[in-house]
N, C-alpha and C positions, 0 to 999 in steps of 0.2 A: 978760367974764372969768368963769371957772368959780369958783363959791363953794366954800368948804371942805366945806359939806354935800353938794353935788352930787358932789364928788370922792370922798367917803366912800361915797356911795351906788353909785357906779360900781365902786369897789374891792369893796364887798360883793357887788354882782351878779357880778363876775368870779370871786370866791372861790366863790360858790354854784355857778356853772357848772362851776368846776374840780372841786368836790366831787362833783357829779352825774357828771361824767365819770370821775373816779377810782373811784367806786362801781360804775358800769356796767363798766369795764374789769376791775376785780378780780372781779366776778361772772362775767364772761366767761372769765377765766383759771382761775378755780375749776371752772367747768364743763368746760373743755378738760382740765385736769389730772385731774379726776375720771374723764373718759372713758378716759384712758390708764392710770389706775392700776390695779394688780392688785385683784381683788375687784369689779370693775366690768364693765358690758357696754358694748361699743363697737359702734356701728351704722355699717356701711360700705355706701354706696349706689351708687357708680360701678362698672359691670361690670369695667373694667380694674383698679380698685383692689381689688375683691373677689378677682379672679383672683390678682393679684399678692401680696396678703396671705395668702391660703390656700396658695399656692404656696411662699412663703417660710417659712411656719410648718411645712409638710410637710417641706421639705428640712432644717429644723432638728431633726426628730424624733430621739430617742435611744433609745427603747425600743419603743414600740408606737403603731400608727395604727389607729384603728377608723373605718370609713366606712359609712354607710348611703346607697345611691344609687338613689333611685326613677327609673323610666323617664322620659325627656324626649325631646321632638323633636330630632333631629339629634345623637345621642349620641356620634358619632365624635370630634368636636372636643373635647368635654368630657373623654372618656376618654383622648384623646391628652395633654391638658394634665395630667391626674392621673398618668398613666404618667411623664410627663416629671418631675413633682415628686417621685414616690416612688422613682424609679430609684436614686438616690444612697443614700437611707436603707436600702433593701433590700440594697444592696451592703455596707452597714456593719453588717448584721444585725439592723436594726429589723423587728419583726414587724408584719404587716398582716392585718387581718381585715375583710372587706367583705360587706355584705348588699345583694342585688339583689331585685327582684320576679321571680316565677317566668317572667314573660314575657321576661326577659333570656336565658333559655335558648335562645330562638329568634332572638336578635339577633346577627348577625354581628360587628358592631364589639365588642359586649361580650365574645363568645367569644374574639375575638382579644386583647382586653385581658387577660382572665383567663389565657390561655395565655402571654402575655408576662410578666406578674408572677409567675406560678407557676414559671417557668423562672428567676427572678432572686433568689429568697429565700424566707423563711419566710411563706408566704402561705396563707390559708384563705378560701374563698368559699362562701356559702350564699344560698339564695333562699327568699323568703316569698311567699304569694299576694296579701296585702292591701297596700294603699297605706300608705306611711310617709313622713314628712318626711326631707329631707336632713339628714345629720349627719356631721361630722367631728370626731373626738376624738384628741387628740395627747398621749401620755405622761401622760394623767390630769390634765393641767394646763391645756390650752387646748382650747376646743371652738368649732365654727362651726356655726350653725344658720341657717334662713331668717330674714331681717331684717324681713320684712313680706309683703304680697300679691305684690310683684314679684319674679320669680326672680332679678333681678340685684342684689338686696341680701342682706346677710348681717349677722349679729350675732356678734361675737367675744366669748367668755365666759371669764373667768378666776376666777369665783367658785367656791370649792371645793364648796360645798353643791349648787349647780346642776350642776356637772360630775359630782358623784357620782350625782345623780338621773339625768342623761342616760346615764351608764354603766350604771345599773341597768336602764333601759328598753332599752338595746342588748343587754345580756346576756340579758334575758328573751326578747327577739325571736331572739337567736341560738340559744337552746336549742330554740325551736320550728321553726327553720329547716331546710331540706333541703340536703344537701351539693350543691354544683354539680358537674355532670359535667365533669371536666377534659379528658376525651379527646373528640375529634370525635365527635358523634352525629348520627344522622339526626333530623329534626324529629319524625317519628312516634314514634321511641323516646323522645325527651325528653317528648312530650306524654303518653304512657302513664304516665310517672313523676309528672307534676305535675297532670294533669287532675282527679284526685279532689279535691286541695286546691282548685283553682280552682272546681270545681263546688260545693264546700261554701261557699266564699266568696261565689259568685254566689247561692246559695240564701238565705244569710243576708241579703244586701242586698236581694233581691227581697221577703223577708218584711218587711224595714224599709220597703218601698214605694219604693225607689230607682228611678229611671229607667234605661233602657238606657245613655244617654250617661253618667249618673253612675257607673254600675257600671264601664263601660269606662275612665273616667278614673281611678277609684279603684284598679283592678287593673292599670292600665297596658297595657290590651289595646285592640285596635281594636274599633269598634262592630260591625262585621260578625261578628267572632269571638264576642263576647258573644251576639249574637242568635242565632248558631249553637247556642250552648250552651243558651240558654233555649228554643229550639225542640226540642232534644233532651229537656230537662226536662219541657216540656209534653206530649211524647209518652209519656214515662216515667210521668208522673202522670195521664195521660188528661185533661188540662185543655184547655178550649176557648179560654181567653184568660188573660192575665197575672193578673188578679185571682183567678180560680179557682185558678191555679197557686200563687199566694202563700198562699191559704187553705189549700189541700190540704197543702202543705209545712209550714205552721206547725202544723196539726192532726195530721198524720200521722207526724211524727217530731221529734226534737229537732234543732234546727239548730246544729251546731257552728261550734265555730270554723271613642300610635298612630303609632307611628312605623315601622311595618313590622315591629317586633320582637315579634310576638305569635303564639301557637300558632294553627294552622289546623285541627287535628284536633279534631272535636267529639263523637266517640264514645267 
């Protein structure tokens, strides 16, 4: 027969277990609620969930959508999803401003996307030479940025201060960017427009000591195209090798500021 003391000890042990469970559960609920609450950052890790969440937020836009889209392998599928998500907002009069890299000017899927959205609403597109991270900013209230090292993750941001900072970064890049050629153009014509910017970016990265592969990745260009530019620069500066080229560029002037969608003209 169980003694009164043993019964009390069992009750005390049960109550202690219930207290631990309640504390852990409450902590978990607070963490979940905090992740969903305004003013917080919510991390999304599954590709399908990322696409659905971004698409839903874009379709709910009321005033303005800002996007920065660095080059990536297989851009057509991503651009098709983006076009599907912005089609209704554009029809409702939502403005869209998008930044691409210069290499997008030579990418048929990107040119097709630009022509489609330009025909549907208030849209502006510009390009920059250098690499930048992906950004989607909606109505100055919601932003999406990469959530980590993996391209399939994203961070949903609702914090006002962070969103204001991201918008400032976008606007500074926008002012420096070149207007995208909306009419169909030959690759050679497009290359003449952007090659000076691309060369300046390559020269700056060479002076920093970046490898050919690192430069290609940062500028969204093929390795072969980057090497063609570097060969032209070596000839221009009379350099026998990369180190000599970097030295001569660094001391001879002030350096200013692969997916098949890259310029092939190197002159």
